[in-house]
PALUM-712336 format. One record per residue (C-alpha): residue in three letters; chain; y, x, z negated. Coordinates in Angstrom, 2 decimals, padded with zeros to 5 digits. Layout:
BEGIN
R   code   unit         Y         X         Z
R    ALA      A         Y         X         Z
...
//
This chain:
BEGIN
R   code   unit         Y         X         Z
R    MET      A    128.88    119.12   -103.73
R    ALA      A    130.42    115.56   -103.86
R    GLU      A    129.53    112.91   -106.12
R    PRO      A    128.12    109.48   -104.78
R    ILE      A    129.31    106.13   -104.30
R    LYS      A    132.21    106.23   -106.76
R    ASN      A    135.17    105.50   -105.05
R    LYS      A    136.23    101.89   -105.86
R    ARG      A    135.04    101.20   -109.37
R    PRO      A    136.83    103.06   -112.40
R    ASP      A    133.88    105.66   -114.07
R    PRO      A    132.74    103.91   -117.29
R    ALA      A    133.89    105.48   -120.60
R    ALA      A    131.69    108.55   -121.85
R    PRO      A    129.72    107.48   -125.08
R    THR      A    131.95    107.61   -128.34
R    PRO      A    132.11    106.29   -131.58
R    GLN      A    133.84    103.40   -130.03
R    ASN      A    130.84    102.32   -127.89
R    THR      A    128.10    103.96   -129.57
R    PRO      A    128.33    102.98   -133.88
R    ALA      A    127.02    105.94   -135.67
R    ASN      A    124.76    105.02   -138.73
R    ALA      A    127.81    106.81   -140.63
R    ALA      A    131.12    107.65   -139.32
R    PRO      A    131.64    111.01   -139.00
R    ILE      A    134.76    111.34   -140.69
R    SER      A    135.01    109.39   -144.30
R    SER      A    138.74    109.53   -144.66
R    HIS      A    140.30    106.38   -143.90
R    ALA      A    137.66    105.60   -141.14
R    GLN      A    135.55    102.39   -141.15
R    GLN      A    132.28    102.43   -139.77
R    PRO      A    132.28    099.28   -137.49
R    GLY      A    131.09    096.55   -139.28
R    MET      A    128.22    095.39   -136.49
R    SER      A    124.99    094.09   -138.38
R    SER      A    121.89    095.54   -136.58
R    ILE      A    119.09    093.41   -135.50
R    ASN      A    115.71    094.71   -135.06
R    GLU      A    113.57    094.37   -132.19
R    GLU      A    110.34    093.35   -133.97
R    ASP      A    112.47    089.88   -135.08
R    LEU      A    112.71    088.66   -131.47
R    ASP      A    109.84    087.17   -129.94
R    ARG      A    109.88    088.75   -126.64
R    ALA      A    107.72    086.45   -124.80
R    ALA      A    110.03    083.64   -125.66
R    ALA      A    113.21    085.54   -125.00
R    ALA      A    111.40    086.54   -121.04
R    SER      A    110.87    082.70   -120.73
R    ILE      A    114.20    081.75   -121.28
R    PHE      A    115.49    084.05   -118.91
R    ALA      A    113.27    083.08   -116.39
R    LYS      A    113.82    079.62   -116.43
R    ASP      A    117.60    080.25   -116.29
R    PRO      A    118.66    083.43   -113.89
R    ARG      A    122.46    082.90   -114.69
R    LEU      A    121.88    083.68   -118.29
R    VAL      A    120.68    086.91   -117.27
R    SER      A    123.93    087.32   -115.03
R    LEU      A    126.41    086.11   -117.84
R    ILE      A    124.84    088.69   -120.26
R    GLN      A    125.29    091.46   -117.86
R    GLY      A    128.59    090.65   -117.24
R    ARG      A    129.64    090.23   -120.92
R    LEU      A    127.98    093.64   -121.83
R    GLY      A    130.09    094.93   -118.82
R    SER      A    133.25    094.14   -119.83
R    LEU      A    132.46    095.79   -123.31
R    VAL      A    131.96    099.24   -121.34
R    GLY      A    134.80    101.65   -122.86
R    ARG      A    136.49    098.88   -125.30
R    SER      A    137.82    100.69   -128.13
R    SER      A    136.34    099.02   -131.38
R    GLY      A    139.79    100.74   -133.90
R    TYR      A    138.03    103.97   -134.60
R    ILE      A    140.06    106.39   -133.03
R    GLU      A    143.15    104.14   -133.74
R    SER      A    142.06    103.98   -137.59
R    LEU      A    141.54    108.38   -137.63
R    PRO      A    144.59    110.09   -139.95
R    ALA      A    147.46    111.63   -137.88
R    GLU      A    146.27    115.23   -138.18
R    VAL      A    143.08    114.31   -136.52
R    LYS      A    144.51    112.38   -134.13
R    ARG      A    146.64    115.45   -133.07
R    ARG      A    143.32    117.57   -133.29
R    VAL      A    141.61    114.74   -130.83
R    ALA      A    144.73    115.20   -128.38
R    GLY      A    144.63    119.14   -129.16
R    LEU      A    141.17    118.91   -127.50
R    LYS      A    142.29    116.36   -124.36
R    GLY      A    144.54    119.35   -123.69
R    ILE      A    142.09    121.83   -123.64
R    GLN      A    139.82    119.62   -121.28
R    LYS      A    142.37    119.05   -118.68
R    GLU      A    142.93    122.85   -118.34
R    HIS      A    139.18    122.54   -117.93
R    SER      A    139.43    120.19   -115.13
R    LYS      A    141.86    121.93   -113.48
R    LEU      A    139.54    124.90   -113.46
R    GLU      A    136.47    122.90   -112.54
R    ALA      A    138.58    121.32   -109.41
R    GLU      A    139.94    125.13   -108.27
R    PHE      A    135.85    126.02   -108.65
R    GLN      A    135.14    123.53   -105.99
R    GLU      A    137.70    123.88   -103.94
R    GLU      A    136.86    127.91   -103.69
R    VAL      A    133.13    126.31   -103.35
R    LEU      A    133.88    124.47   -100.30
R    GLN      A    136.07    127.54   -098.81
R    LEU      A    132.87    129.61   -099.04
R    GLU      A    130.87    127.03   -097.36
R    LYS      A    133.25    127.44   -094.40
R    LYS      A    133.30    131.18   -094.66
R    TYR      A    129.80    130.97   -093.93
R    PHE      A    129.29    128.07   -091.81
R    ALA      A    131.34    130.11   -089.14
R    LYS      A    129.17    132.90   -089.27
R    PHE      A    126.18    130.16   -088.88
R    THR      A    127.57    129.02   -085.97
R    PRO      A    126.37    131.72   -083.39
R    LEU      A    123.09    131.26   -084.39
R    TYR      A    123.15    127.37   -083.74
R    GLU      A    124.63    128.19   -080.23
R    GLN      A    121.84    130.55   -079.75
R    ARG      A    119.32    127.98   -080.91
R    SER      A    121.16    125.21   -078.45
R    ALA      A    120.89    127.35   -075.40
R    ILE      A    117.13    128.16   -076.00
R    VAL      A    116.33    124.39   -076.54
R    ASN      A    117.93    123.26   -073.23
R    GLY      A    116.71    126.08   -071.39
R    LYS      A    120.00    127.93   -070.72
R    THR      A    118.46    130.90   -071.78
R    GLU      A    115.07    132.77   -073.27
R    PRO      A    114.62    134.10   -076.75
R    THR      A    114.78    137.92   -076.93
R    GLU      A    111.68    139.97   -077.74
R    ASP      A    112.90    140.85   -081.15
R    GLN      A    113.49    136.89   -081.76
R    VAL      A    110.08    136.25   -080.78
R    ASN      A    108.51    139.11   -082.59
R    ALA      A    110.52    138.20   -086.02
R    GLY      A    108.96    134.15   -085.35
R    GLU      A    105.46    135.48   -085.11
R    GLU      A    105.74    138.08   -087.96
R    TYR      A    107.00    134.74   -090.28
R    GLU      A    104.14    132.89   -088.62
R    GLU      A    101.39    135.30   -089.77
R    GLU      A    102.70    135.11   -093.12
R    GLU      A    102.68    131.55   -093.39
R    GLU      A    099.26    131.79   -091.84
R    GLU      A    098.22    134.80   -094.30
R    GLY      A    094.84    134.04   -095.86
R    ALA      A    093.85    131.08   -093.54
R    ALA      A    090.09    131.35   -092.98
R    ILE      A    090.55    130.11   -089.09
R    LYS      A    093.28    130.91   -086.89
R    GLU      A    094.03    128.73   -084.07
R    GLU      A    094.05    130.09   -080.46
R    LYS      A    097.18    130.02   -078.48
R    PRO      A    097.05    127.49   -075.93
R    ALA      A    096.84    128.82   -072.36
R    GLU      A    100.06    128.71   -070.31
R    SER      A    100.54    125.64   -068.15
R    ALA      A    101.22    125.96   -064.36
R    THR      A    104.12    123.36   -064.42
R    LYS      A    106.87    125.19   -065.90
R    VAL      A    109.06    123.41   -068.65
R    SER      A    112.65    123.62   -069.17
R    GLY      A    113.91    124.82   -072.67
R    ILE      A    112.13    122.62   -075.61
R    PRO      A    111.57    118.40   -074.24
R    GLU      A    112.61    116.18   -076.98
R    PHE      A    113.16    119.07   -079.63
R    TRP      A    116.01    116.98   -081.33
R    LEU      A    114.12    113.31   -081.73
R    SER      A    110.78    115.58   -082.76
R    ALA      A    113.01    116.71   -085.45
R    MET      A    114.61    113.46   -086.46
R    LYS      A    111.30    111.81   -086.20
R    ASN      A    110.16    113.98   -089.36
R    GLN      A    112.89    113.85   -091.41
R    VAL      A    111.53    110.70   -093.55
R    SER      A    115.09    109.21   -093.84
R    LEU      A    115.72    109.24   -090.21
R    ALA      A    112.65    108.40   -089.26
R    GLU      A    112.93    104.86   -090.61
R    MET      A    115.91    104.02   -088.96
R    ILE      A    114.83    105.10   -085.23
R    THR      A    112.94    102.24   -083.46
R    ASP      A    110.74    102.71   -080.48
R    ARG      A    113.73    101.38   -078.31
R    ASP      A    116.09    104.01   -079.44
R    GLU      A    113.71    106.95   -078.51
R    GLY      A    114.39    106.54   -074.95
R    ALA      A    118.34    107.40   -075.60
R    LEU      A    117.35    109.77   -078.13
R    LYS      A    115.24    112.15   -075.74
R    HIS      A    118.53    112.94   -074.07
R    LEU      A    119.91    114.69   -077.46
R    VAL      A    121.23    117.89   -076.10
R    ASP      A    122.52    118.90   -079.62
R    ILE      A    123.62    117.93   -083.22
R    ARG      A    126.23    119.81   -084.76
R    MET      A    128.83    119.63   -087.39
R    GLU      A    132.24    121.03   -088.36
R    TYR      A    134.55    120.80   -091.45
R    LEU      A    137.54    119.01   -091.45
R    ASP      A    141.23    120.57   -092.49
R    LYS      A    141.10    118.09   -095.44
R    PRO      A    137.83    117.47   -097.25
R    GLY      A    135.19    116.11   -095.46
R    PHE      A    133.09    116.94   -092.17
R    ARG      A    132.38    115.37   -088.99
R    LEU      A    128.62    115.07   -087.39
R    ILE      A    128.69    115.77   -083.71
R    PHE      A    125.34    113.95   -081.58
R    GLU      A    125.78    115.64   -078.06
R    PHE      A    123.52    113.53   -075.00
R    SER      A    122.92    114.75   -071.33
R    GLU      A    123.70    111.76   -068.60
R    ASN      A    121.68    108.94   -069.69
R    GLU      A    120.94    105.09   -068.54
R    TYR      A    121.87    103.96   -071.90
R    PHE      A    125.87    104.78   -072.58
R    THR      A    128.81    106.90   -071.00
R    ASN      A    129.35    108.83   -074.06
R    LYS      A    128.98    112.39   -073.53
R    THR      A    129.19    113.01   -077.30
R    ILE      A    129.12    110.17   -080.42
R    THR      A    130.58    111.47   -083.67
R    LYS      A    130.75    110.22   -087.22
R    THR      A    133.50    111.34   -089.70
R    TYR      A    132.94    111.40   -093.53
R    TYR      A    136.18    111.30   -095.51
R    TYR      A    136.62    112.31   -099.03
R    GLN      A    139.24    111.06   -101.51
R    ASN      A    142.19    113.37   -102.18
R    GLU      A    141.73    113.57   -105.72
R    SER      A    138.71    115.18   -107.74
R    GLY      A    136.32    113.46   -109.71
R    TYR      A    134.86    114.07   -112.78
R    GLY      A    133.59    117.83   -113.18
R    GLY      A    136.13    118.53   -110.03
R    ASP      A    133.62    117.36   -107.47
R    PHE      A    134.96    115.70   -104.24
R    ILE      A    134.51    111.61   -104.40
R    TYR      A    133.10    110.38   -100.96
R    ASP      A    135.87    107.73   -099.88
R    HIS      A    134.47    106.59   -096.24
R    ALA      A    132.99    107.14   -093.04
R    GLU      A    133.96    106.26   -089.43
R    GLY      A    132.12    106.61   -086.21
R    ASP      A    132.87    106.54   -082.50
R    LYS      A    132.70    103.52   -080.46
R    ILE      A    129.47    103.28   -078.36
R    ASP      A    130.35    102.76   -074.54
R    TRP      A    127.13    100.87   -073.34
R    LYS      A    126.42    100.27   -070.06
R    ASP      A    125.29    097.00   -068.95
R    GLY      A    122.56    094.90   -070.71
R    MET      A    121.49    098.52   -072.33
R    ASP      A    123.17    097.98   -076.01
R    LEU      A    120.48    098.98   -078.59
R    THR      A    121.99    097.70   -081.45
R    VAL      A    121.38    093.83   -079.76
R    ARG      A    118.76    091.83   -078.55
R    ILE      A    118.87    088.85   -076.54
R    GLU      A    116.83    085.83   -077.65
R    GLN      A    115.94    083.09   -075.00
R    LYS      A    115.32    079.73   -076.07
R    LYS      A    114.07    076.78   -074.29
R    GLN      A    116.50    073.81   -074.95
R    ARG      A    115.80    070.30   -073.93
R    ASN      A    118.41    067.98   -072.66
R    LYS      A    119.08    065.57   -075.73
R    SER      A    122.42    063.56   -074.49
R    ASN      A    120.99    060.27   -072.53
R    CYS      A    123.65    058.29   -073.57
R    GLY      A    125.51    056.14   -070.52
R    ARG      A    122.66    056.44   -068.24
R    THR      A    120.35    054.54   -066.49
R    PRO      A    116.64    054.11   -067.82
R    GLN      A    115.72    055.92   -064.33
R    LEU      A    118.21    058.81   -064.97
R    THR      A    117.41    058.90   -068.82
R    ALA      A    113.68    059.38   -068.02
R    ALA      A    114.77    062.20   -065.48
R    ALA      A    116.98    063.86   -067.87
R    THR      A    114.80    064.14   -070.65
R    LYS      A    112.32    066.15   -068.68
R    GLN      A    114.99    068.73   -067.97
R    THR      A    115.17    072.17   -069.96
R    ARG      A    117.52    074.84   -069.65
R    ILE      A    117.11    078.57   -070.81
R    VAL      A    119.65    079.29   -073.42
R    LYS      A    120.37    083.13   -074.64
R    LYS      A    121.81    084.17   -077.56
R    THR      A    122.90    087.94   -078.34
R    VAL      A    121.89    089.01   -081.96
R    PRO      A    122.09    092.09   -083.81
R    THR      A    118.67    093.86   -084.31
R    GLU      A    117.62    097.26   -085.89
R    SER      A    118.61    100.66   -084.31
R    PHE      A    119.38    104.36   -085.22
R    PHE      A    122.40    103.60   -083.41
R    ASN      A    124.08    101.30   -086.46
R    PHE      A    124.29    104.74   -087.86
R    PHE      A    127.74    104.87   -085.86
R    SER      A    129.09    101.62   -087.46
R    PRO      A    129.58    102.47   -090.97
R    PRO      A    129.55    099.83   -093.52
R    LYS      A    133.00    098.79   -095.15
R    ALA      A    133.83    099.38   -098.76
R    PRO      A    133.80    096.27   -100.56
R    THR      A    137.24    094.62   -101.47
R    ASP      A    138.09    092.31   -104.38
R    ASP      A    137.06    089.30   -102.71
R    ASP      A    133.18    090.63   -101.97
R    ASP      A    132.36    090.03   -105.81
R    ASP      A    129.04    088.90   -104.72
R    ALA      A    128.06    090.93   -102.14
R    ALA      A    129.76    094.45   -103.91
R    SER      A    126.33    095.58   -105.12
R    ASP      A    124.58    095.25   -101.70
R    ILE      A    127.85    096.95   -099.80
R    GLU      A    127.56    100.00   -102.06
R    GLU      A    123.87    100.14   -101.93
R    ARG      A    124.58    100.41   -098.06
R    LEU      A    127.48    102.58   -098.57
R    GLU      A    125.20    105.35   -100.72
R    LEU      A    122.68    105.14   -098.18
R    ASP      A    124.81    105.81   -095.38
R    TYR      A    126.72    108.74   -097.20
R    GLN      A    123.25    110.07   -098.27
R    LEU      A    121.78    110.00   -094.84
R    GLY      A    125.07    111.99   -093.49
R    GLU      A    124.30    114.31   -096.08
R    ASP      A    120.64    115.00   -095.38
R    ILE      A    121.56    115.61   -091.25
R    LYS      A    124.18    117.80   -092.85
R    GLU      A    122.64    119.80   -095.29
R    LYS      A    118.78    119.28   -094.11
R    LEU      A    118.46    118.68   -090.56
R    ILE      A    121.16    120.79   -088.61
R    PRO      A    120.51    123.81   -090.71
R    ARG      A    116.68    123.84   -090.46
R    ALA      A    116.06    121.96   -087.13
R    ILE      A    113.10    124.12   -086.12
R    ASP      A    111.27    123.54   -089.45
R    TRP      A    111.93    120.02   -089.01
R    PHE      A    110.47    119.69   -085.00
R    THR      A    107.19    121.96   -086.60
R    GLY      A    106.83    119.41   -089.43
R    GLU      A    107.20    122.70   -091.90
R    ALA      A    109.92    121.41   -093.89
R    LEU      A    107.52    118.27   -094.96
R    ALA      A    106.42    120.65   -097.24
R    PHE      A    109.48    120.52   -099.31
R    GLU      A    109.53    116.83   -099.23
R    GLU      A    105.49    116.31   -100.80
R    ILE      A    106.29    116.36   -104.33
R    ASP      A    109.21    113.33   -103.79
R    ASP      A    106.84    111.66   -101.64
R    ASP      A    103.84    111.34   -103.56
R    LEU      A    105.92    110.01   -106.62
R    GLU      A    107.12    107.54   -104.22
R    ASP      A    103.49    107.08   -103.33
R    PHE      A    102.50    106.59   -106.69
R    ASP      A    105.29    104.12   -107.66
R    GLU      A    104.28    102.10   -104.57
R    ASP      A    100.99    101.99   -105.47
R    ASP      A    101.79    100.73   -108.98
R    ASP      A    103.90    097.77   -107.05
R    GLU      A    101.00    097.05   -104.86
R    ASP      A    098.81    096.39   -107.42
R    ASP      A    101.34    094.03   -109.45
R    ASP      A    101.32    092.46   -105.67
R    ASP      A    097.77    091.62   -105.60
R    ASP      A    097.65    090.08   -108.74
R    VAL      A    100.25    087.75   -107.99
R    SER      A    099.10    086.80   -104.43
R    GLU      A    095.52    086.30   -105.85
R    ASP      A    097.25    083.60   -108.27
R    HIS      A    098.96    081.85   -105.30
R    ASP      A    096.64    082.04   -102.88
R    ASP      A    095.10    078.48   -103.33
R    GLU      A    098.71    077.19   -103.59
R    ASP      A    099.37    078.25   -100.32
R    ASP      A    096.58    077.13   -098.66
R    SER      A    096.92    073.64   -099.81
R    GLU      A    100.24    073.93   -098.66
R    GLU      A    099.45    074.89   -094.77
R    GLU      A    096.72    071.78   -095.03
R    GLU      A    099.20    069.48   -096.13
R    ASP      A    101.80    070.63   -093.33
R    ASP      A    099.02    070.38   -090.78
R    GLY      A    097.25    067.10   -091.68
R    SER      A    099.82    064.93   -093.49
R    LYS      A    103.24    065.19   -092.24
R    PRO      A    103.95    062.91   -088.97
R    LYS      A    106.17    064.38   -086.48
R    GLN      A    109.21    062.42   -086.05
R    GLU      A    110.34    060.75   -082.73
R    PRO      A    113.73    061.49   -081.20
R    THR      A    116.27    058.99   -081.96
R    GLU      A    116.85    056.21   -079.15
R    CYS      A    119.87    055.73   -077.87
R    LYS      A    121.17    052.28   -078.36
R    GLN      A    123.22    050.71   -075.60
R    SER      A    125.31    047.47   -075.68
//
């Protein structure tokens, strides 16, 4: 539906004869093949090159910057074409422009179709919310349809689990429905800390709505709790006005609500406590100095910490002054956008499947591939760590045995 993060940087030029020289120019009349001599990989000593790059990482950065500046730069090929050929190229661009208009219309109609069916889904989401929160019970038809679906899933199994006996204690709705569903959704589970769970148990509903212009809003509704006063916390994703290449909507930025935390309950920060010894002895008598140096005080410092609720404080797009951190910020922006898409496209439509864990079956292929890659990385790390074990041990011994502790500098009085 929408392209990933491409809002602040122009798309690189598609491969053309300017930036991908051919062995022979496709049109011989008045056209010259770019005169770049070829370099065979066999002629390079790869080990030597790797050694050079390892010694000076700045060289790699410099080369990457130079190569990046060459992308899309004309080699003079198009300019060298005869006038009648240039005219045909311009004609093809005109046809492509018409194609782009149709692509934009297609994406707009797809969006309208999504909104049409979202309106049909909404009553079902409302019924789900009422059952989850104990406001109503499912109908017999709904229960029968659900049991038939379970039987179809279990068909062919050798043993069927027996239904548990009904509990004497009456339970309202489905406790911790949304928290359980979120913890089964891998990308969200990685963000949820143990401290967050107390607040997320109060989730009443997660829903979404489309904006009047391209974009959508995620709405998290909470019951009364000891963490914050908000009844709902929303996060809105906006797209750019212009369509991207292929007519897709381009993600622009996201905005989250401010959370009104109750005193001392902010889950996005933690309090660090440190004991601080009194160091200022100047101007005191020896008796007062001895007494003062024994005094300590507790210093409290508030520092940011990991929390799911950081989701509502999305990263800002990089500016021209943030070139050094641009790649890191863009990676965080892309991750933030993907999380919103996962909630919109996966969690909300199939919440019951995430609650039961059945939706994980559709994620198994991707997980297996990731595990395979991680295993390879771990093997490589093991090889490296074995080589450096002796060095680490020797460093620890030096720290423990050879470095004397420095005494505090005395305050000299005249």
